[in-house]
C-alpha positions, -999 to +999 in steps of 0.1 A: +127-063+759+140-051+725+116-074+707+087-060+728+096-024+721+100-031+683+067-049+682+049-021+699+066+005+677+054-013+646+018-005+657+027+030+669+043+047+639+010+060+625-022+074+639-049+050+629-078+064+649-097+072+617-088+041+598-118+022+584-097-004+566-062-019+570-045+001+543-027+022+569-013-008+587+019-027+579+039-057+590+076-050+587+068-024+560+045-047+540+010-036+533-021-052+518-021-043+481+017-042+478+035-064+453+058-091+465+082-077+439+087-047+462+103-070+488+117-101+469+133-106+436+115-125+409+139-154+413+131-156+451+094-155+444+096-182+417+116-204+440+090-200+469+061-205+445+072-241+440+061-247+476+029-226+474-002-241+490-036-241+474-070-246+491-090-278+486-118-263+464-103-234+446-070-223+431-080-187+428-056-178+456-026-195+471-004-191+501+033-186+496+058-184+525+091-167+528+118-169+555+125-136+571+156-117+563+180-109+592+168-073+596+131-083+599+112-086+631+094-119+622+109-153+615+086-162+586+060-146+564+030-161+546+011-142+519-021-148+500-017-139+463-039-147+433-029-176+411-012-165+379-010-129+390+023-117+375+022-085+397+021-107+428-003-084+447-007-092+484-042-099+497-030-110+532+003-109+551+012-129+582+043-125+603+053-153+626+077-153+656+088-183+676+081-178+713+074-199+744+037-198+750+039-178+783+060-151+766+038-152+735+007-145+756+024-116+773+035-102+739+000-107+724-016-087+752+008-058+744+002-059+707-036-062+711-037-033+736-016-011+713-039-019+683-070-013+704-057+020+716-050+032+681-083+023+664-116+036+678-143+021+657-133-015+651-149-045+668-125-068+688-133-105+693-112-127+716-116-165+716-097-198+717-097-222+688-085-257+685-068-272+654-090-303+653-086-338+666-056-344+644-035-320+665-044-332+700-047-305+726-032-277+705-048-243+709-048-209+693-054-178+716-070-154+691-079-117+690-096-105+658-101-068+649-130-067+624-132-035+603-166-024+590-155-029+554-146-066+560-109-063+565-094-082+595-063-080+617-057-111+637-032-115+665-028-150+680-006-173+699-001-209+687+001-234+715+009-268+699+005-301+717+041-313+720+029-350+724+009-350+692+024-370+663+012-345+636+027-316+655+060-335+658+060-346+622+054-311+609+079-294+633+053-269+644+065-244+670+047-222+695+047-186+687+030-153+679+013-145+646+001-112+634-021-113+602-037-086+581-063-098+556-083-079+530-120-084+527-114-101+493-091-127+509-115-133+538-145-138+515-124-162+494-116-184+524-151-183+537-170-189+504-147-206+479-117-222+495-133-252+513 
């Protein structure tokens, strides 16, 4: 219940009814356009950059992940940053929480409803996606909030197929993800990354 309350409060702190981009939103105090240096030391960033993931067709942006600190709501964070950017500006931030799928779907409904109640002029799109044949019957239960300027907030539950060998080998776990992406990051993934 505490987790539920905290998650709802994250999306209730500010009035966003006039927001036309995601600059007023945050995940555990982290906003698009912030620097990773505001949240992690240079040494922590350099250590995590050794495990950064690039896209197949472009190294313009990379994904770097950090484990959450004890005081944070999420278990893990992923960030899109530009390659060789010494300011480490954040173009997307994703928070992940490990949850059983039924509990995740309940939490997702609450988060989606709270976001929808706070933003008036943003298109919402709900759908299910699969992770491809390589991941068996794995599913993502997705709600996207698409801002007019191209920014996106995505809330989804990951439901991994426990019998799939790739899922087992990668230690994937079911859970809730909340992601904020700038228009620039979305356009990069859609037009350059693959």
